[in-house]
N, C-alpha and C positions, 0 to 999 in steps of 0.2 A: 161358608164359614163366616161367622159374625166378626165384624171389625172390633179391634180392641177398644175398650172404653176410654174416654178422655182421661179418667183418673189413672188407668193403667199406663197410658202413654207418658204422662207426667212422671210417674214413678220410675219408668224405664229410663227416661232422659236423665233423671237425677242419679240413678244407679251407675250409668256409664259416663257421667260427667259432661254430657252434651250441653246442659244448661249453663255450665261455667265457662265454655269456650268463647272467646271473643269472635266477632264477625271477621271474616278473612278480608284483608286489604291487599290491593295490588302492590307487588314488589316495587320499591323505589330505590334507586342507587344512593349510596352515601354521597354527601356533598362536602366540598371544602368548608362551607359554612357550618355544617354539622360538626366538623372537627375543630371549629373555633376561628376560622378565617373571617376577617372583617370586609376585605375588598373595598376599603374606603380610601386607599391611597395614602394612609397615615400609619396604620398599625403594621408591624412586621409580620406579615402573613406567613413568611417562611418559618419563623419560630413557632407561630400558633399552630400551623398545620403539622409541623414535626412533632410538637407536643401532643396534639390530638391523635396522631398515628400511634405514638408510643402508648398512650392511655388505652386505646381501643384494641390494638393488635399486639402489644408487647414487643418482645425482641424477635430477631430472626429465628433463633432456636425455638421460641414458643409458637411461632406462626407458620413455620416453613411447611408443615404437613397439613395445614388447614385448607378450607375451600378458598377458591379465588374470590376476590372482592373487587367490584367496580366502584371507583370514586370519581365523581364528576365535578368539574369546575362549572361555574355559572357562565353561560354564553355571553360574550361581550364584556365581561367584568375584568378589571385590572387588579392583580394581586401584587402588592409591594413585597419584595424579598430583600430585606437588609441582611438576612442570613438565608442560606439555602434550605429547601425542603429536603429533609433527610429521610430516605426510604431505607429503613433497617428492618423491613419485614418483607418476606417473599410473597409471591402470588398476588400482588396488588396491581390493579389495572387503573391507571390514571388517564381520564378522558378529558381533554381540554375544551372541546367544543368551541375553539376559537378564542378562548380566554387568553389574556396577556399576563405573562410573568415578568414584571418590571424589576430587574435586579439593580442594586446600587453597588456595583463592582464586586458582588458576591457571585458564587456559582448559583445556577438556577435550581436544578434537581440533582441530588447525589444518590446514586444507587450504591449502598454500602453494606458491608457484612457486620457492622457494629463490632461487638466483642465476641463474635462467633467465628469458628474456623470453617464454617460451611459456606457454600456458594449461595448467593442471593438469586433465587431461581423463579422463572415462569411469571414474570410481570410484564407490564408494558407501559409506555408513555406515548400518547397519541393526541394530535390535534391542538397543541399549544403554540403560542407565539412567545419567543424568548427575546427580551430587549435588554441590551446593555449589561449582559452577564460576563463575568470573567470567563467562565465556561458554562455553556447552556446546560448540557447534560454530562455529568461525569459518573462513570461506573467503575467500581472495583469488585472483582470476583463475581461477575454476573453470568448466569447461565440460562439459556432458553428465553431470553428477553426479546421483546419487539419494540423498536423505537421507530415510529412511523408518522408521516404526514405532519411533522412539525415545521415551523418556520423560525429562523434565527436572524435577527437584525442587530448589527453593531455589537456583536459578541467578540470576546477575545478568541475563544475556540468554540465551535458549535457543539461537537460531540467528541468526548474523550473517553474511550471505551476499553475496558479490560474484561474479557470474558470468553465464553465458549458458546458455539452453536446458536448464535443470536442473529436477529434480522434487523438491519438498519436500512429503511427503505422509504422513498417518497418524501425525503426531507429537503427543505430549501434553506440554504445558508448564504447570507449576504454580509459583506465586510463592514468595517467601521464607518460610521457616518463621516468622519473626517476624510477617510479614503475615498468615499463616494463623492466628496466635494473637492477632491484633488489636493487635500492637505495631509501632512504627516499625522498618522494615528497615534493615540496615546499609548497603545500597546500592540504587540504583534497579533495578527489574526490568522486563523487557519480553519479548515473545514472539519474533516472527520479524521481522528487519530485512533487507530487500533493498536494497542501496545501492551507491554508487560508492566506490572506494578508490584511494589512490595506491599503485601496485604497483611492483615492481622494474623499473627501466629505463623507467618510464612517463613520457612528457613531458606527459601530461594525465591527469586522473582516468579510471580504468577504470570505465565504467558497466555496469550490469547490464541485460540485455534478455531478454525472451521466456522467463521462468521460470514454472513451474506451481507454485502454492502451493495445495494441495488437501487437504481433509478433515483439517485439523489442529484440535486443541482447545487453546485458551489460556485458563487459568483463574486469576483472582485475582493480577494483577500490578499494580504501581504505575504502569506505563507503558502502552504500546500493546499490543494483541493482534498486529497486523501493521502494519509501516511500510514503505512503498515510497518510496525517496529517490533522486532523479535517475533516469535511464534510463527504461524503460517497456516497454510491450508485454507485460506480465505477465497471466496468468490467475489470479485469486484466487477459488477456487470451493469452495462447500460447506464453509466453515470455521465452527467453533463458537467464538465469543468471549464469555466470561462473566466478569463481576465485575472487569473491568479498569478501574482508576480514572483512567488517563491518556487514555482514549479508545480506541475499538476499532480502526478501520482508518484510518491516516493516509497520505495521498498528498502528498508534498512534492517539488515540481518534477518529478514523474513523469507521463508522458503515455501515452495510448493503452492504458490498462489496462481490463480487464473484471472487474468484481466481481459475481459472481452467487451467488444462494442463500446469502447470509451469514445465519447465525443469531447474534443478539446479545442478551445480557441484561446491560446495563451496570450498574455500581455506581451507586447514587443520587448525583446530582450530577456524574457523568462528563461531560466537556465535549462529547463527540460520539460518535456511532456511526461515521459516515464523514465525514472532513474532507479537502477538496482545497485545498491551500494552496501558498505559494511563499516560501521563506526561505533565507538562506545566511549564513555567518559573515562579519561585516564585515571581518575581517582576512585572510580566505582561509585560515584555519587548517585543519589536517587534520580531516576529518570524524570519523575513527575515534578522535580524542582528545576529541570532544564528549561531553557527557552523553547518556545514553539516556533515553527515556521521553517520551511526548507530543511537543509541538512543539519540544522542545529538540534534536531530531535536525536537524542542519544539512546543507545541500547543499554540494557542491564545485563545482557547475556554475552559475555566476551568470546565464547567459543562457538557462537552461532554463525553459519554461513548462509547467504541467500541463494540456495541452489534450487534448480528445477522450477523456475518461474516461467510462466507462459503468457505471452501477449497475443491474443487471438482476435483479429479484426480490430476495427476502430477507425474513426475519421478525425484527422488532425488538421487544424488550421495552421497557417504560418505564424512566425513570431518567436518561437523558442529557438535557442541556440542548438539544442539537440532534440530531435523528435524522441529518440530512444537512446539512453546512455547506460550501457551495462558496464559498470566499473569493476564488478567482481561477481563470483557465483557461477558454478558449473551448470551445464545442461540448460541454458536458456533456449526458448523456442519463440520466434517472432514470425507471425504468419498472417497474411491477408490484411495488412494495414494500408489505409489510404493516407499517405504521408503529407505533412505540411511543407516544411522546408526540405525534408528528405534526408536530413543529417542523422546518421546512425553511427554510434561509437561502440565498439566491442573492445573492452580493455584487455590488457595483457594477462596471460596465464589462465584464461578461461578455457575449459575443456568441454567438448561435446555440444557446442552451440549450433543452432540451426536458424538461418535467416531465409525465410521462404518468400515466394512471390507476393507482391502487394500491388496497389495501384500507384504506378510511377516507379522509377528506378532510384533507389536511395543512394546517397553519397556515403559510402561505408568507410569509416576509419577503423581498420581491423588491426588492432595491436596484438591480437591473439594468434595471428598468422594462420597456420594450417589447422588450428584447433576449431575453426569455424567452418561449417559447411554452408557456403553461400550459394543459394539458389534464387537470389532476389531478382536476377535478370533472366529473361526467357532464354532457355537453352544453355544456361551456365551452371555448371557444378564445379566448385572449387573447394579445396581444403583437404586433399588427401594427406595423411600424416607423413608418409615416406619415412617411417621410423619404427624400429623394433624396440625402442626404449620408452620410458615414461614421459620423455620430453619430445614434443613434436617439432618438426622443422617449421620455420616461418617463411621460407622462400622456396618457390617451386623451381623447375628447370629454366635454363636460359642458355645464351650462346654469346660468343665474342668472335669477330672476324679479324684475321691477321693478314696484312698485305705487305708487299715490298720488303723493307728492311726491319719490319716490326717482329720482335721475338718475345716480347713481354707486355702483358696488360694487367692492370689491376681491376678487379670486379668489385664494385661497391654495391652492397645489398640494399634492396629497397626498404626493408625493415630489418634492423639488426637481429641476429639470432640471440637466443637467451644466453649463450656462451659460445666459446670457440671449439667445443668438443663435437664437431660435426665432420662428416666425410664429404669429399667432392669427387664425383666420378666424371672423367673426361673422355670425350670421343672426338676424333678428328674427321672432318669431311672436306673433300676437295670441292671448292666452289667454282674455280676456274684455273686454267693454266696447268703446268706440270711442276709441282713443288718438289724440292729435294726430299729425300727420305726423312731427314731430321725434322722437317717441318710438320711431319705427321706423328711426332712423338711429344705430346704435351705432358707437362707435369706441374705440380705446385712448387714454385721456387722460393717460397717463404712460408713460415707457419701462419695459418689463417688467424684472423681476429673475429670477434663477434660481428663486425660490420663490413669486413672485406676479406678477399683473398687474391693472390696473384698467380696468373697462369703464364708459364714460359714454354717456348718451343726449343727443341734441341738445335734447330737451325731456322733462320728466317725463311719465309716462303719464296723469296726472290720475286719474280714477275707474276707469281700465282697468288690466288686468294684461298686461304684455308679457314674454315669455320670450326671452332672448338665448341662443342656442346657440353654443358656441364649440368650436373644434377646433384643437389644437396640431399644427403640422407643421414640417418643416425642409426 
């Protein structure tokens, strides 16, 4: 078959439009400079980049179902942020390549929902260095985000995140320059906060759930390494917390979290390595207006309890007052920890707690009494409830010996019972000699109190010794 003539080939190309198609070029990612950034240390690149994002991608509602887009910073360049970069578009991937975002007491990057009631979803921030930001990365209503491999130096807070099912991993956070030089810092600093926030069009606080906080290092801040406030179901895994003076990991009103393989070297006198607590602002004020650092982080959800939290493994250095301080929240599980100072506190009124073996024997302050199943020492199981009511007893069995002319003894309880509505069962045993019959008839000779009760015998034991065993039940 003869080949088509040159004239036929030209006519065919014109008919199908091939001659009008431009030559294909290799795909190149969008750059900060293409959005208007100068990178000259003078212009407000935060405002310029935010304006460029709005021009190119519109609002969250306009872009949320479009394709993902990569936006690259220029490696080694410094972008001045007098105002933050506002991400009000979903599915954008910002790649820093080592570029510096130099804030001037502004936030660095804000993941926001703008004037949309939708979640800002499926974006990422990777590979930036944040310097001197009020908050390096702040997120409101973010879902399926990835914040990875960034470094933060001399920021107030490194990452302040509100959202769902997102990953925060491989970030390095270091405190204020003044703190590193041993001087008071101009503002409190903290590492990573996962919290609820009041977002646009929200009738109730928007809580954070099911985020992964993994393999981050937070070093030398005046606040916490990691704080989980409200919400829950987070996995906090293989993080490195060192020299943070406000306590390492704080759980405030946050439930169902798994904290595993935490490495902690707290500053001397740091209040805790892990604390589970519950607090909120008395006036219901916005949490994001509260101070950051330590227990000053307030909740927006007043009826939230920090239940079913688990501490699984971990290596703690000495220096903190409490290795683990469980102030409230039922069903905590603490297992396989290598303790630092070994001080563990279980607060009063906690039900269903389990303290399992770890490396070393912890010094346990158990204010919950029999509500804690303590297996922390080899061969030891304590904590039977001895109760058919909703209130567990806080003291186990004991005994008192009566000799010679003694017919009355007061028993002071090691930990006061929650109230005086308990029962005392008494049993007499002859230790030595031949006591009179009345010496084997013990009874309570006064109404018990929460802290003590008094045992009397119908007769003194004479030259014999009688042991009265007691057991407290409800």
